[in-house]
LUMMAR-65754 format. One record per atom (N, C-alpha, C): x negated, y negated, z negated. Coordinates in steps of 0.05 Angstrom, whole numbers, plus 5000, padded with zeros to 4 digits. Example, Ala and Ser with C-alpha at 12.3 -4.5 7.8 and 13.67 -1.06 7.14 Angstrom:
2
473651144844 475450904844 473650664844 474350454858 472750214857 474249994843 
***
This chain:
389
666927010333 666127100361 668327040374 669727200373 672827120389 674026960391 674326830369 675426500359 674926240375 672026360377 670526070385 670726100416 670926400435 671626400461 673926410464 676026340448 679126240452 679425960449 677425820442 677425460436 675725510467 673725590487 673025500508 674825330529 674625130534 676725000559 676225160587 678125140607 677325180625 678325020648 676625020670 677924830696 679424980713 682424970704 683525140724 685224880746 686224970757 687924740777 690624770763 690924490758 693124320739 695824400760 695324250781 697924360806 698924620802 697424840807 698825060801 699925200780 698925000754 699925160735 702425010723 702524690733 705224590741 707524730758 705924770778 708024950797 709425240774 707925390762 708625640744 710625520725 709625320710 712025160691 715125130706 714324960726 717124850743 718125090742 717925290756 718925560765 719325680746 719325680716 719925900698 721325760682 723525600697 725625460678 725925370654 723425390645 723625260607 722924990610 724024820592 722724560587 720324530568 718424380571 716924240559 716324420526 719224220525 719024270487 718924660476 721624760508 721225040495 718525180499 717125020515 714725260522 712325100486 712724960485 711224880465 711925020434 715125020432 715125170412 713925480410 714025590443 713925880440 711025930428 708925710444 706425700434 705325850412 706925650394 707225620366 704025580351 702525290365 699925250350 701025010353 698924930338 699824620319 698424420339 696224490346 694624260366 696124310392 698124460403 698724450421 702124290427 701024050437 704723970424 705123830453 706723750453 708323630485 706723470498 706323320482 704223060495 700823220502 700423330492 698523500499 699323680521 701623880521 701824080541 701623920572 703223580566 704823420593 700723360604 698923300578 698023230595 695123460610 695323660607 694523890616 694923910645 698523920643 699723910678 698623740690 697923490679 697123240696 694323320699 693023410690 689923480698 688223280686 689623080657 687922900644 685623100627 686923380612 684923450597 685623730604 684223930603 683124130611 684624440583 686324670595 686724820572 684324940555 685325120539 682725240526 684625530541 682125760536 682725970543 685326180528 685126050507 687726160484 689826080493 690825750506 692725700508 692625750538 692025810552 692825890581 693126210580 692026390560 692926620555 695926610540 696126480522 699726440515 701026290529 700326130558 702726060574 702726260594 700326510602 701526700628 703726870606 702826850581 705127110578 707827040577 708826650584 711926590583 711426610618 710326530636 709426500662 709626730676 708026910676 707227160682 706527160700 704327070711 702726950737 699627040735 698627290715 696527330720 693727090705 692626990699 690426840687 688526760721 689127000737 687426840757 688826640776 690926660776 693826530794 692926210784 691426120768 691225800756 688525650761 687325940785 684025790792 685525830817 686925840830 688125780863 687625540869 686125510893 685225180903 687925100899 690125260920 693025040921 694825190913 697425020911 700125170902 700925360918 701425550915 702825830941 705925740941 706325790963 709225830973 710525950948 712725810932 714626080922 716526280942 716026510935 718126620958 720826730949 721226620925 722826690916 725926410920 728426450914 730026280920 731726330905 732926100884 734926190864 737826110877 738125920896 739825790911 742626060926 742026210927 742326390947 745626620930 745126560898 746326690878 748626430869 750526610863 752926350845 752426370815 751526160807 752226130776 749226180769 747226160780 744726150768 743325910757 744925590757 744025480750 743925510717 745025630698 745825680677 743826000657 741926020680 740526280684 738026230663 737326370636 736226400621 732726350635 731126290623 728526240638 727426540643 728126680613 727126860617 728227230639 731227110640 732427260667 731327140699 730726710696 729126760723 726826920729 725326890711 722027050716 723227410723 725027550712 725327650730 726127700759 727827610760 728627560787 726427450807 725127250797 723427120811 720827400822 719927500800 717727780799 719328040825 721928030819 722828190838 723128120867 723427880871 722927800906 720727750911 718627790895 715527810894 715028060902 716028280883 715428620898 716928680914 718928500930 719628480958 717328400978 716028250970 714928150993 712228401001 711128520966 709928690967 710628900992 713528940984 714729210995 714929151028 714728991037 714228901066 711828951073 709528861067 706728901070 706429191066 707129351048 706929661052 707929761069 710629701079 712129751098 710829761126 710529491127 709229391150 706229501163 705929591140 701929721144 702229961153 703930041145 704530461155 706230431171 708230181186 709130201201 713030361202 713230281174 715530421170 717630191170 720530291198 722630101199 724230101164 724329901155 726129811137 728829681131 729829731157 732529611166 734429731163 736629641151 739329691153 739930041160 740630181141 740730401152 744830491150 745730461126 748230441130 749930241142 752330341152 754630191160 756030021133 756929771152 757329551135 761029581132 762529541098 764729571099 765929341103 768029311096 770029081101 770929011077 772128801061 773328821031 776228951038 777028961057 780429081058 779529341064 776629481060 776329741060 777229811033 779130171030 779530161011 777630350990 776730160969 773630240952 774430550949 776130640944 776530930926 775931130949 777331070983 776731281000 773431281007 772430951017 769331001008 767731150991 768431050974 766631200944 767331540954 769431650961 769631960966 767932080986 767231851011 765731911033 762831941037 761931821005 758931801000 758632040972 761132110959 760732300938 760532640965 761832560988 763132841005 758532831025 758432551036 755532571040 753232681031 753132571006 751132550979 751432850966 754233020971 754333300954 754333320934 755533040920 756032990896 757633150879 759533290900 761033560878 760533820878 758633830892 756634090891 754534040860 755033840847 753233910828 754933880800 753634070789 754934130763 755033770740 755733630747 755033420736 755733380696 757933530691 757633610652 755033730641 754733850662 752133990649 749833890661 749133550665 747333430682 747533200656 744633110646 744232900622 745432720646 745632470635 746332190646 744332170658 742532110654 739532080664 739432170686 739832460684 739632660715 741032530732 743432530723 745932370747 744432180758 742831960738 742531650751 740631760768 738931940760 736032030783 736832090811 739732270803 740432410833 742032140849 743932020833 744231790855 741831610857 740431460840 738131370853 736731450878 736631690874 735131890909 736931850934 738431870928 740831810939 740831640962 740631390931 741531070949 738130990955 736231080953 733331060968 733331210984 734731400995 734431421013 736931281042 737331171030 739230941049 737930661055 734930721056 733230491058 734030251034 733030381011 734430130993 731430220966 730630060954 728730090930 730230060905 730430270884 732330180859 730030250839 729129970828 727229810798 729229940767 728630070759 728630030727 726829810713 728129690694 727329500674 724829540660 723429410672 719629510653 720229400621 720329550605 720529570588 718129380571 715829370583 713629360575 713529040580 714228950603 714228700611 716328510600 718628510603 721328460605 722028570577 722328390551 722928400521 726028400520 727528200533 730428140544 730528090566 732128220569 734528110600 736628160605 738527930597 740827880596 742728000616 742128030642 743728150655 743528410660 746328560669 745928820677 745029000702 744028790721 742828920740 742928630767 742328750789 742628500810 741528640843 741928700862 742128600897 739928430907 738128530907 737028290938 737328380962 738628160979 739528311005 738128121022 737927841021 737627681035 734527691050 733327451059 731027371071 729927561096 729927801094 729927951125 727728081114 728228181086 725428241066 727128581056 725628751049 725829101043 728028941017 730329181020 733229130992 731529300980 732829150943 732529220926 734329190908 734429390882 736429350868 735329420850 735829220824 734729190791 736229380778 735729480755 738029560739 737229590704 738029390696 737329440664 738529650656 737029730628 737129860613 739029740591 741829940593 743029850560 744430090549 745030050525 745630220505 747730460513 748030440541 750530620552 749430700563 747830990574 745331000596 748631070624 750831170613 753031140640 753530900653 752830670632 753730440647 751930410663 748630510656 747130460678 747030560706 748830710710 749830940728 752030780745 753530620726 756430540738 754030160751 751930140737 751429900749 749830020771 748130240775 747230230806 749930240831 751030370825 753430450833 754830130843 755230010827 756829690831 754429540854 751629570845 750229380861 750429540897 749929890896 750130000917 752329840923 755829800916 757929720927 757329440944 755729310924 754528960943 753629010972 752229320971 750629290991 752129351017 753629601013 756429701035 757429491038 758929211027 759828991033 757628751042 755228831042 754128641053 753928341039 753928371010 755928061004 753428070970 751127920971 750427850949 750627680928 753127750928 755427500925 754127380885 754927550869 753627460841 751227640829 748927470819 747227610809 747327800777 749127850781 750027950758 753128160759 753528420736 756128530748 757728380716 759728300721 762328130713 763428280696 763428410673 764928680664 768228500647 769228220662 771228140658 772628280682 774828480677 774128680710 777828520725 778828320706 781228160712 781027880727 777527880732 776527680745 779127610781 779327500799 780127360815 778027500837 776727470832 773727610853 773927820860 774927800887 775728110905 772828230901 770028100907 768728280914 767628360893 767928240874 766828390838 769028600833 771028600845 773628790840 773328990856 772329000878 771829130904 768629380889 767929240881 764729380874 765129450849 767629410826 768229470804 769729760817 771429770832 772729940837 771730330850 769130160865 767530350885 766530500862 764730380842 763730530816 764430640805 767230650801 768330790782 769431090790 770230930834 772431240831 769831410837 767031350845 765331540856 765431750831 765231620804 765431810783 767331920775 770231680778 771732000776 774331890791 774532120813 776432050830 779932260830 781532060839 784232170844 785132360828 783232630840 783532890838 782032960809 780532850798 779032930770 781632700750 783032540760 784732390737 787532600732 787332690762 789832950761 789533180741 786233170743 786433550730 786733350691 785233150691 785733070674 788432960652 789732870675 792932860658 793732560653 792032360665 792532070664 795132010662 797132100679 799331980683 800832060665 799732380659 801832430643 801332510607 798832530596 799132480571 798532190558 800132220532 800032050511 798231780507 797731550512 795831260513 794831310489 795831460464 794131510434 791831710439 792731950459 791232130470 788432020479 789131920508 787831760524 785231630509 786331440490 784131180485 783531270462 783831550444 782231670427 780031640423 778031540410 774831610413 774231880423 775532060410 774732290416 776132390446 777632210460 778032370496 775732130510 775131910492 773831680510 770331850512 769931960494 766932090492 768232320510 769432490509 770232690517 768932710562 770932470555 771632390593 769132250599 766232100583 764431990584 763132120597 762432340581 761032580580 761032790599 764232870595 763932970627 763332840649 764632640654 764232510687 762132270689 759932160659 758332080666 759031780674 760931690662 762331460665 762931270639 761231020635 762030920621 765130870603 764730850577 767730750561 768930580571 767630320568 769030090590 770630050610 769030310628 770030300657 772930390655 772230630636 775030830637 778030690626 777830530601 779130380590 780130100614 777930090638 778829950656 781230030672 780730300673 782330400692 784430530675 784130520659 787630560643 788630260645 788130080638 788629700646 790429690688 788529900694 789729920719 792130060723 792130280709 793830430704 797430370689 796230210679 797930020669 799230210638 796830370627 796730540598 796230440577 794730180581 793929960569 795229670569 795129450561 795529240557 793329080564 793028860578 790628660578 789828590559 791328570534 789628460513 788628680503 789928940500 788429150489 785829220504 786129090532 784029140547 781629020534 781228700536 780228550527 778928560498 781528600475 779528760448 776928950460 777929160469 775929380470 774029290491 774129070508 771828940522 769228800505 771028640497 769928360470 767228580450 767928730453 767428980427 765029140439 765729230465 763229360474 760629310492 762429050511 760129000538 759128780522 758628680504 755728550499 753728640486 754128840475 751129010468 750129080479 746328890478 744928960493 742329040477 743029200464 741429380445 740229620463 737229760458 736730040478 737130280457 738530400474 738830660446 737330770436 737130970422 735231200412 733031280431 735931400449 733831590478 731131390489 731931170495 730430980509 729130870489 730030830456 727030800436 725431050444 726331240437 724031540440 722531490463 723631430496 722431380509 720931270513 720731070498 718230800507 715530900481 716931100470 713731230460 712831420467 713531510496 712431690519 710231530520 708431720537 706531620551 705931410575 704731200569 705030880590 705831030617 703931230619 704731330660 707131400665 707731590654 711431700650 712931520651 712831320635 714131080629 715630840660 712930950670 712330740696 713330870717 713231220717 714931200736 716931320737 719031270708 721231290712 722931010715 720530760705 721330450716 721530400754 719230510762 718230440780 720330590806 720230370831 721930640851 719930860863 721031100866 719631320869 719131250902 719831150912 719531100939 716330880951 717330710927 716030470929 712630650919 712630660896 710530860890 708531110911 711131240930 709431320954 707831200976 709530960981 708630740993 705430660988 705330610963 702230480948 701430680949 701631010952 699131200954 698731280973 700631231003 699431271027 697331011042 698830721031 697330591038 694530571021 693930601006 691330730990 689930921001 691231151013 689431421023 688731281045 690531061062 689331011089 687430891091 687430721068 685430461068 686430211072 687730221072 690429871080 690029801059 689929851027 690329711002 688129850985 686029620968 684129750955 684529860925 681929940913 683630150889 685129910873 683629660867 685129480847 687329440850 688429340879 691229350888 692829490883 692429730890 693629990880 694029950857 692529980833 692529940805 695029790809 694229560805 695829260810 699029320811 699729440837 702529490844 703529660835 703229880824 704030040805 703630010776 702729790770 702229670741 700529910715 698830080729 697030190713 695030040711 694430080684 692030040658 689730120659 689530400668 687130570674 687130700698 685330820696 685131000722 686831260720 685831460682 688331610675 690731540692 691331340682 694631210681 695031220710 692831100730 693731140748 694231370774 693031580765 693331800763 694931930765 696531890742 698731920723 702531840741 701431630747 703831510760 704531570791 701431700795 701431670825 701732010833 701732150809 701932410813 700032630831 701832690850 700532920874 700932800895 701932510900 702332440924 700532380941 697832370940 695032270956 694732570960 694632800956 693633020955 694633180990 
***
């Protein structure tokens, strides 16, 4: 019976389907190879896009796994305008189709945020002053450490996840929405993070989760630094710290200096201890756990201080920065209840906005479920928590 249902043809809008295909970044051959059905050839796919033949239920379901628009999307009477622009960032010509989907989706989220904020009359304009590239990034970082009372927390006794949450909350207090990677929706994301600044929409930072949770902290701070400069220069962090790109260098320096300032370095004897001691696995792990800074960032700082050579840095960086695996702790997180994971992934401020709009009747129950990615009523209640009470 289920198999018969999959073979039923659907009277979709082929122009809408073609729009989803064009904006996915995939070539027709790539789509067909991913569908993995004998009958679904390039010729058949192109005919479906032209409206010459109708797709089956099974084909549309598989296509949507790639295009990620939701089945109802393909029945729209007209092609909706694409609300995202990939041209404002450098180097996006070679972005993988999967990464384009992520970028597109979070541009859509920004539009959702605008409507949620407007319905409540909440201002989402910039709160933080803009800094110039000539500003000293370490001094700017120190000013935020002071403003956020970072020094008063016993960072060494906090977990990396707790430190990330603390900084995330402070950044969201600056009128920015911070989202983490949705493991259920995006299996592979090839970049560390990005910030969305333009188009007069709410500011959004996306952080991918890597094998080093301290690197997530660095990514979050790096993207916040782009916000401070008001520069949406690159869609990803480039961990080649020797680039001439002054914006990337400034953002890297801000992120590092926030986690370890000059006083911390003096306490650790960066200028007096032997190189062999500082670059030993034992010392790198000790410093990484104490200050919640990635080992790669520590090696970069050693390079700046001329403790190591560029060749030594590149050797370490090539070994370290290419990893895109999810660590054991994150894998364990994936086995937690779905709702708890979504509370970790979604911006807390975003969830609060959904709850308030739903309570006031600005959005329907179905819209609220969709916005917080709840699969069931219990999921929705767990994600929202006590925000509507």
